[in-house]
C-alpha positions as CSV (number, residue, x, y, z in Angstrom):
1,M,-18.7,-21.6,-42.7
2,T,-19.2,-21.4,-46.6
3,T,-22.5,-21.4,-49.2
4,E,-22.8,-21.7,-52.6
5,D,-23.3,-19.5,-55.1
6,D,-23.2,-20.3,-58.5
7,G,-20.6,-23.1,-58.0
8,F,-18.7,-20.9,-56.0
9,P,-17.5,-21.4,-52.5
10,L,-18.7,-18.4,-50.2
11,K,-16.7,-17.6,-47.0
12,R,-19.5,-16.4,-44.7
13,L,-17.9,-13.1,-43.1
14,E,-17.4,-13.6,-39.1
15,W,-14.9,-11.6,-37.0
16,S,-11.2,-12.0,-38.2
17,P,-8.7,-12.3,-35.3
18,V,-7.3,-9.1,-36.0
19,S,-11.0,-7.6,-34.5
20,I,-10.7,-10.3,-31.9
21,D,-7.7,-9.7,-30.5
22,S,-7.1,-5.6,-30.8
23,V,-7.0,-4.7,-27.4
24,A,-7.0,-0.8,-25.9
25,L,-5.5,0.3,-23.0
26,F,-6.7,3.7,-21.3
27,I,-4.9,4.6,-17.9
28,D,-6.3,7.4,-15.5
29,F,-2.5,8.0,-14.5
30,E,-3.5,10.0,-11.6
31,Y,-5.6,7.3,-10.1
32,F,-2.8,4.4,-11.2
33,V,0.0,6.2,-8.9
34,Y,-2.0,8.3,-6.4
35,G,-4.4,5.2,-5.2
36,A,-0.7,3.1,-4.4
37,E,1.2,6.4,-3.0
38,N,-1.9,7.7,-0.6
39,E,-1.7,4.0,1.1
40,R,2.4,4.2,1.5
41,M,3.4,2.0,-1.5
42,A,4.0,1.7,-4.5
43,P,2.1,1.0,-8.3
44,P,3.2,-1.7,-10.2
45,A,5.4,-1.3,-13.4
46,P,3.8,0.1,-16.4
47,A,4.8,-2.3,-18.2
48,R,2.9,-4.4,-16.4
49,L,-0.2,-3.3,-17.4
50,M,1.3,-4.0,-21.0
51,E,2.0,-7.2,-19.9
52,R,-2.0,-7.9,-18.9
53,A,-3.4,-6.2,-22.0
54,A,-1.3,-8.5,-24.7
55,E,-2.8,-11.1,-22.4
56,Y,-6.0,-10.0,-24.5
57,G,-4.4,-9.6,-28.0
58,S,-2.3,-6.9,-29.9
59,V,-2.1,-3.5,-27.9
60,A,-3.5,-1.2,-30.7
61,A,-3.6,1.6,-28.6
62,A,-1.8,2.1,-25.0
63,K,-2.5,5.9,-23.2
64,A,-1.5,7.4,-19.7
65,F,-4.0,10.2,-18.9
66,G,-2.7,12.7,-16.0
67,Q,-0.7,16.0,-15.1
68,N,2.9,16.9,-15.5
69,D,3.7,16.5,-11.8
70,V,2.7,12.7,-12.0
71,L,3.6,12.0,-15.8
72,D,7.3,13.2,-15.9
73,R,8.0,11.3,-12.9
74,Y,7.1,8.2,-15.0
75,R,8.2,9.4,-18.3
76,Q,11.1,7.0,-19.3
77,E,9.0,3.9,-17.5
78,L,6.1,4.9,-20.2
79,R,8.1,5.4,-22.9
80,A,10.2,2.1,-22.2
81,A,6.4,0.1,-22.1
82,S,5.3,1.8,-25.2
83,I,2.7,3.5,-23.6
84,E,1.9,7.1,-24.9
85,A,1.7,9.7,-22.1
86,I,-1.1,12.4,-22.9
87,L,-0.7,15.7,-21.1
88,C,-3.9,16.9,-19.4
89,T,-4.5,20.7,-19.3
90,S,-6.9,23.5,-18.8
91,T,-6.5,27.1,-19.2
92,G,-9.8,27.9,-17.3
93,G,-9.9,26.8,-13.6
94,A,-11.9,23.5,-13.9
95,N,-10.4,20.8,-11.6
96,K,-7.6,18.9,-12.6
97,K,-9.1,15.7,-12.0
98,N,-12.0,16.6,-14.3
99,V,-9.6,17.9,-16.9
100,T,-8.1,14.4,-16.8
101,D,-11.3,12.7,-16.9
102,F,-12.4,14.4,-20.0
103,Y,-9.2,13.8,-22.2
104,M,-9.7,9.9,-21.5
105,L,-13.1,10.2,-22.3
106,D,-13.0,11.6,-25.1
107,S,-10.0,9.2,-26.3
108,I,-12.7,6.3,-25.5
109,Y,-15.2,7.7,-27.5
110,Q,-13.0,9.0,-30.0
111,T,-11.1,4.9,-30.4
112,A,-14.5,3.6,-30.7
113,Y,-15.4,5.8,-33.5
114,T,-12.3,5.5,-35.6
115,Q,-11.2,2.0,-34.4
116,G,-13.9,-0.1,-34.7
117,H,-12.1,-3.2,-34.8
118,I,-10.8,-3.0,-31.2
119,H,-12.4,-5.2,-29.2
120,H,-11.0,-5.4,-26.2
121,Y,-10.8,-1.8,-23.6
122,I,-9.3,-1.9,-20.7
123,L,-9.6,1.0,-18.2
124,V,-7.4,1.7,-15.6
125,T,-9.2,3.6,-12.9
126,G,-11.5,3.4,-9.6
127,D,-13.5,6.0,-11.1
128,G,-17.5,5.4,-11.3
129,D,-17.6,8.2,-13.4
130,F,-16.4,5.8,-16.5
131,A,-19.5,3.6,-15.6
132,S,-21.4,5.2,-18.4
133,V,-18.9,4.6,-21.3
134,L,-17.8,1.0,-20.1
135,A,-21.9,0.5,-20.4
136,Y,-22.0,2.1,-23.5
137,L,-18.8,-0.4,-25.0
138,R,-20.6,-3.5,-23.6
139,Y,-23.9,-3.2,-24.7
140,R,-24.0,-1.1,-27.7
141,L,-20.9,-1.9,-29.7
142,Q,-20.4,-5.3,-28.2
143,K,-17.0,-4.9,-26.8
144,N,-15.3,-6.8,-24.2
145,T,-14.5,-4.6,-21.0
146,I,-12.2,-4.8,-18.4
147,V,-11.5,-3.0,-15.1
148,M,-8.2,-2.6,-13.3
149,A,-8.4,-1.2,-10.1
150,Y,-7.5,-1.3,-6.8
151,A,-9.9,-3.4,-4.9
152,D,-10.7,-0.7,-2.0
153,S,-10.9,2.2,-4.3
154,V,-12.9,1.3,-7.3
155,S,-16.4,2.0,-7.8
156,P,-19.2,-0.6,-7.4
157,E,-20.6,1.0,-10.4
158,L,-18.0,0.8,-12.8
159,K,-17.3,-2.7,-11.6
160,A,-20.8,-4.0,-12.5
161,A,-20.3,-1.8,-16.0
162,A,-17.4,-4.2,-17.2
163,N,-17.1,-7.8,-18.4
164,E,-14.8,-8.2,-16.3
165,F,-12.5,-7.0,-13.3
166,V,-8.9,-7.2,-12.5
167,E,-7.3,-6.0,-9.2
168,L,-4.3,-4.6,-9.5
169,K,-1.9,-5.0,-6.6
170,R,-0.1,-2.3,-5.1
171,V,4.2,-3.1,-4.4
172,A,6.4,-2.2,-1.4
173,K,8.3,1.0,-2.2
174,E,12.1,0.0,-2.7
175,M,14.9,1.4,-0.3
176,W,17.2,4.0,-2.1
177,P,20.5,2.4,-3.1
178,E,23.0,2.8,-0.4
179,E,25.2,5.6,-1.1
180,E,22.0,7.7,-1.9
181,Q,21.6,6.9,1.8
182,I,24.9,7.8,2.6
183,K,25.0,11.2,1.1
184,L,21.5,11.8,3.1
185,I,23.2,10.8,6.6
186,R,25.8,13.4,5.4
187,F,23.5,15.9,4.6
188,V,21.7,15.7,8.2
189,H,24.6,15.4,9.5
190,S,26.3,18.4,8.1
191,G,23.1,20.1,9.4
192,Q,23.4,18.7,12.8
193,S,26.8,20.1,13.2
194,L,25.7,23.2,12.7
195,G,23.4,23.2,15.2
196,K,20.2,23.5,13.2
197,L,17.0,22.1,14.3
198,I,16.3,19.1,11.8
199,T,13.3,18.1,11.5
200,L,11.6,14.9,8.5
201,T,9.4,17.9,6.9
202,S,12.3,20.2,6.7
203,T,14.8,17.5,5.6
204,A,12.6,16.3,2.7
205,R,11.7,19.5,1.2
206,V,15.6,21.0,1.2
207,Y,17.8,17.9,0.2
208,K,17.1,17.1,-3.0
209,S,19.2,14.1,-4.9
210,G,18.2,11.3,-7.3
211,G,15.3,13.0,-9.0
212,A,12.8,12.3,-6.0
213,T,10.4,14.1,-5.5
214,E,10.0,16.1,-1.6
215,D,6.6,13.4,-1.1
216,E,9.2,10.2,-2.3
217,R,12.2,11.6,0.3
218,R,9.6,11.7,3.0
219,E,8.9,8.1,2.4
220,Q,12.8,7.3,2.1
221,I,13.5,9.6,5.1
222,A,10.3,7.4,7.4
223,R,11.3,4.1,5.8
224,M,15.3,4.9,7.2
225,I,13.5,5.9,10.6
226,Q,12.0,2.7,10.8
227,N,15.6,0.8,9.9
228,G,16.9,2.8,12.4
229,V,19.3,4.9,10.5
230,F,17.7,8.0,12.0
231,E,15.8,8.6,15.4
232,Q,13.2,11.0,16.5
233,R,12.6,12.7,19.4
234,V,10.1,15.4,20.5
235,E,11.7,18.5,22.3
236,E,10.4,21.6,23.0
237,H,11.6,24.9,21.6
238,G,10.1,28.2,20.8
239,G,7.3,27.7,23.0
240,G,6.2,24.4,21.7
241,P,7.2,20.9,21.0
242,I,9.4,19.9,18.1
243,R,9.5,16.3,16.6
244,L,13.1,16.8,15.1
245,L,15.1,14.2,13.7
246,Y,18.4,12.9,14.6
247,L,21.1,10.3,13.5
248,N,21.5,7.2,15.4
249,Y,25.4,7.1,15.3
250,S,25.5,3.5,16.7
251,H,24.1,2.4,13.4
252,P,26.8,0.7,11.1
253,L,25.4,2.3,8.1
254,V,25.6,5.8,9.8
255,Q,29.3,4.7,10.8
256,K,30.2,3.7,7.3
257,A,29.1,7.4,6.2
258,L,30.7,9.4,8.9
259,G,33.8,6.8,8.4
260,D,35.6,8.9,11.8
261,E,33.8,12.1,12.1
262,P,32.7,12.4,15.6
263,P,28.9,12.8,16.3
264,A,27.9,16.5,15.7
265,G,26.5,18.0,19.3
266,A,22.6,18.1,20.3
267,A,20.6,21.1,18.4
268,K,20.9,24.3,20.0
269,T,19.1,27.3,17.5
270,E,18.6,27.8,13.7
């Protein structure tokens, strides 16, 4: 729209396309990862968050906040998705979750104050503590606010404070490649051949391969039990019952892994 002033057309100031389309993405990465893993699932790929954010416009800022233990597992994927990993540390005895929240809240406010052109704010979290900053962005600064969260673990207050709610979908965890499963089968077979008492927990703790965490190894072993590669039997040892882990020597993958090696004898003692 234009107006006339001394014969010159003047364009009325309006939001520019850059302002309307700029996006900031803030990820509570511990919620993002553990919110899926606690349900024995996996989070969607970080790149999917960027793809969803890009539907609103040009992504001017994208940050994932968390502790080293969770960020380190996904650094390569975060880098590939152009998401900045923000390590949240404290020299005091503060709760880790509170420290992460503080870093994320501080970054949101700093972005609002220094990058006024950003119009869309996307928060990946289910924590109701972020409701106040969303309400501030929405009502005081007239920003479009979006919450992305798992539907069964999101604060109602947080959802109410946002303009939009986008449900995150957990995904099924992938099985290890066959060669990794074969390595684990040989590892367990070696222990059984030495007469060791082998459990799911001890195997997940001791076996290290492929850069997986202990929780990820435990999950993979559980899936191999479901697939019939391993069996669990409750036996009496040391005056009490123990749920022991055994190979199913009739399973095709076990036979492929061991070839002509004979089945290990029953476990006796450590």
